[in-house]
Steps between C-alpha positions, in 0.01 A plus 500: 500500500499857626211706364636825353218685673594374847679746737822299494541526125758735343226642277218715626142410422476767229817383328389136518164586345675691223725202422203263496311734267795521262537122494130460427526747211801314358306172530206658318727613216660155481152352457420761234800405284457126573854424612431127481485526120872577499551122477377519141793701370784534753635152411529606134708802605743268678500277192599802289794561731618138485467497120716810477763361733488156331507367853506678832465880514638668811294521817526879476339489156224271622431734794462808282295310244261407782480866607437602138218246462334609823522864391382442144209274585384720789510815286328328205218351710453821695462706183271241348270525800510880490427533129230231508314623807191612307489181294540293816216691665264417212598132481322266748803276557734789580268751665622393845867560420678734738481826305135476384400386851684790662732278705805701391546853365634578153771721650627209710518274196691763303745532790565125500540505120760778536695298755483194274636693201788628713579140599497396134734783400730430795522136397577597139780731617652219702476247219623636164509831306289344225233417757490868594458600134212253461328614820280767332393263225403230750298746707332638189400150389318404818355852543336480158347158561186612691410732215531237225176338609329831412570456129628151403423137579874434462538636855573144619810484280617840626460374855714198417764724348497722808549202729788366287710801601585315821690223322633735232628751755664226709676360194628843391606583857722190518637479146492866400364412154211324325515139386285269288394292799350797688304611192348152483425510874335842458277353230419200721407718801295735282289222346468316833372809687274605213344153490416473866392866516244422229372212716485732802322766296212266413360571848418857398386437143152656532615782729780590257250525214275727706790718620664522157813316616690330219603139551513184295211337692284812456591529131481136388290323764581231755559200273721689254694661787585160645615378157725807463644443848567137406679608181716746690595229749589266217742773395644490852577129464669557164707789636601290801651249257676780311636639826653166590684487166611866511634461854681176413283296736343283229718339230437637152508137384323280757666172406631300671280569801726287720777758458294785648656667804310548826433865415314402184282252685417765760400747233297237318314443825439875526370511144265204549378654827410824324305315234327283759400784731370716215299205367356447848420870532289489188343162583335625822312787335256513210226731373254273682688505833725786617467418870872419533630817334685605816686168511585531132618859547704499820575149626602334173702796378669542836616137487612547138706811574683350799552150358613608153740761639647271766556210258650727234728671752614159624574399140700821445705446815570133423577552131 
């Protein structure tokens, strides 16, 4: 491959160095906002679109929903890192993050956040007028989140609500109105995110108490926090059942089972999978052993998001 700094290249050495520098800065920002965590919530946005369409949405809608999710998540994570810089600096686990460590400048992060918000607005304009009207409310919700931990241990629930905008916005963008099924899905996503955020937050329990950061682990202690997370995830399982009924994927009267269509069996598999993965998530951590908290937080919930969404979408398409 031709080196861009070689004499035969179309770019001069200075231009090549500038391009490489820009790419490195973009890579640094991508690490800052943890792009890999998109797998936790992008599938639910697609699920919102398929629920609204009661089958296949258009490829154009799916494209702009993807753009909206990239913009929303990038802006939200960027602002979270900006507003939490001082807290991150005083917390051992996060002191090496990009902003506290000086790996990226605040002005750069704000510039990326601005671009991300433009992408989100552009996507809303190309999706539905109602999506445009909801744009300010969505931005306000995830902008407020970093400040909630300054005054309430319910910050985990606010985070879950902020994340649920992806599915809610996708549903509204496709259908142009709100339906019962999306309200149930919003509740499911909110409780699911709140539960695993509590588990994640146990890592900083002592630092949060010292820094005056409000969280359920800091307020109630490790054992109680895990019980609260378990209760929230039980709510997720119950709401998953309600979603199946509201979307017509589970029969209101289950008998006879032999008459169930393929779509119902697929959704039943999705429901059982959610219950199983959440049970597993809580079985591998305990107040006596939190060594697998990263597995419980990212791996298990990543599998849950993808598998539940894919199976439910398949059920919607085959219904």
